Structure formats: structure tokens, C-alpha cells
C-alpha positions, 0 to 999 in steps of 0.5 A: 568854915562858918564861925559857929563851927569853930566854936563848936569844935574849940568847945569839943577840943576844950572837953575832950577826955584823954585816958592819960597824959600825952605830949604833942611836938609842933615842928614849925616856928610860925605854929609856935607863935600862932598856938599862943596869938590865937588862944588855941593853946588855951583850948587844950585839954587838961591831959594835953601838952604843947612842946616846941621842937626845932622848927625855927631855921634862925634858932637851930643856926649854930655859933659856929656859922655866925662866927664864920660870916663875921670872920668872913666879914673882917678878912674880905669886907664883903656886903652881906645881905640877910633876913632880919632876924639874923643880924640880932642873934648872939654869936660866940663873941659878938653879932651882926648887929655889933659888927655892922656897928663897927663897919661891917657892911650888912644890908636887911633884904626880904628876898635873896633876889634883892641880894642879886640886885645889890651885887648887879649894882656893885660889880667892884664889891663882893655880895654875899646873902645868908641863906639860912632856912628849911625847905620853904626857902630853899627853892627861891634861893636855888632859883637865885643861884640860877639867876646869877649864873644866868646874869653872870654875876661873878661877885654874888655868893650864898653862904649856905645854911639851909636845914631839911626837917624830916632828918631832925624829926627823925633824930629826935626820935632816935634819941629817945630823949624827948617824950613825943606822943604825936607831931603837929606838922608844918604846913609850909614845909609840906607844901614843898615836900608833901605829905609823902615826906613824913610818912615815915613818923607813922610807918616806922615809928607808930606815931600819930601826926597831922599837917596843920594850917596857921589860922585858928580853924587849922590850929584847933581842927588839927589839934582835935584830930591828933587827940582823937588818934592818940586815944584811940592809939591810931598811928597814922598821918593826916592832912588837915591843910588840904587847901595848900598842901598835896600828897606829893608836894610842890614837885616843880620846887622839889626839881629846882632845889635838887638842880642846885643843892645836894644834902650833906651832914649839918650841925643843929643847935641843941641836937648835934650833927644830923646826917643828910640833912644840910642843902649844900651847893653842888660843885656845878654852882660852886662858884656861888658858895661863899664858903669855898670863895672865902676860906677862913679859920674862925675861932672855936665857937662858945656857947652862952653860959646859962642859955638852955636854947638847945633843951627848948629846941628838943621839946626837953624843957619849956622857955620859962624852965630856963633860969635866963628867961624874962630875967637876963634874956628878953627880946631886947637883950637876948642871950640865945636865938630862940629869944630873937626870931619871931618864931622862937619859942622863947620869944613867943612865950615872952610875948604871949605866954606870960 
């Protein structure tokens, strides 16, 4: 697409006339940031509003998960391997960053396969990888478990915290608490589950949605398609990211996921327990499940006073409506996870939206 074409499309979006106010939800933390970063959010027509959904895996991870990890650390003293965002998330009474400063062994890695190498180099230590993510990262973590079994690594395990996104969208729609007129759907997740994974939104709930990529041209095109469907009262799912996303997704990745993981109930911050939304390690691979391997009883979880991350994650409020935003809660001193993650709505608003 030529730059002139993008400019024309951007002008069409900015001048688009909606008959009545509409609210569209993005279900991807990367979209949250890119709508701000690219400036596309400034092109929205007057009656169109973008709200955030539960699209940041770090943000929707409940305190109870991190509390449990910290308790495992205190009791069993393993080496933890984790993606960078997780270390800064405030738990009920501490954080991995604080515990690391007090002696907990925490390594930042960029792939679960690196955690396998750490385990191989430290045969006398247990190594636990903090597995938190959506469908995008689950296939790699499934392959990591298969590789661990192949290498016969008895000192490696994974703490399952991965979640499936379509059940969360369905839970939001069933709750009826948030007004949503359409969805901008995640390109990365859709590359795995395919367009078919989202068809229930249009077919069961009569709501329009568009699968979008992450460049400015992708976001403009997807938002324009969404505005047109809303104006025409058309309930359909359109794929505006055809260069990456297919109808059936990545079936090989789905097979690997299904071989290692099964579904279960999961707690989502701000939403509660959602049935069939967890990726649980199958019994066949139970030796690699850290929560089975290292049983603990962590203290009762508590939420930070005044933090409204749950309401931000369900589109009930914008980050700026939280009384802590940019005052008590900043990226340097986060109170809640939405200010920690680079995909968090509060972090995006703080960095680009003020």
C-alpha cells in the first residue's frame, strides 16, 4: 500500500460520520500501544471511542499466581526463569523484583527454551519457567515441554498461567456490564487460532469484528471497516490481516498445544473465573508442572487499595479515570499490572496518551 493510499484512507476515517456514538474494544495489548504510538487513535471520528479489553496477559494474571510463585521460591529455592514484565508486577505483599533483591534466584529470559538450557547447565538446581501468555506463546511452551522430555531433564518445570482469549471475550459479552459495539481482534492470537476462532462473536452475539495487524495502515483499515459495519448495522467478522491470518489459523501449532495442554478454569484479573480458559498441563506431562511438583499454601491474596486495573481491563473505565493514575501509580512505581507491562493500557496512556 502506497503512502498516498494510507493518507486517503486516514482522511476517510477521520471524516467518517457515525449515526450515533459507538465503542469498539481492542483485545490485544500490542494494539493498545500501537493505536497511540502510530497516532491512529487521533484519527477516530467524533462518535467513535476505543476502549481496552483483557488483551494483556501479564495484566490479567491475578495476584494469587505471583503469590504462589513467591511462596515456591521461599520453600523450595529454585531458579525462576521469566519474561521481563513479570518481575515488576506487584503481588499481594511483594514482587519478584523485591524477592530477587533479597536473594531469590530470578533470571530474565526471552524464550522458554533458554530456561531449558539453564536447567541443563545446573543439574543440581530446579528450574521453573513462569508460563504466562495467550495463544501466541503457548505452542512454544508446549514444544519446550516436549524438548524437556526428549532431553530427560528432571529438574525443569513450568508454572502454567497461560490463558485462552475467546472465552474471555465471551465472558465479557455474557456479563453485559460493558457497552461494546464491536471488536478489533488480535493479529498474533488469530494467526494461531484462525478467523474461525472468533466467528461466535458475529454469529451468536450479532456483533461486528475485524482481525487487525499492527502497522498504521493495518489499524486505519481495520477501524474504517469496523466503523462501516457499525453504521450499516452489519454483524460479520472481517480479516484485515490476510498476509498473516488464515481462516483455520496455524493447525500445526494447534496440534502441539492440544498434545501438551488441556483446558480448565482460570481466574482473570477484573473478570473472575472463566470456564475453559486455562491452558493446563496434561497428566501425561505432569512431571513438568511446577504447581504439582512444588505444593505450597500461599497467604490469602489481597488487591492494592485504590487500584482499578480490573475495571480498565473490562472497558468499564479508561486509565485516566483511576485516581492513582500518574499520581501514585507510574511506570517507575506501579501499583497495578496495567502500568507495568508494555502492553498495559495504563502504561500506554501514560507514555503516549497524556
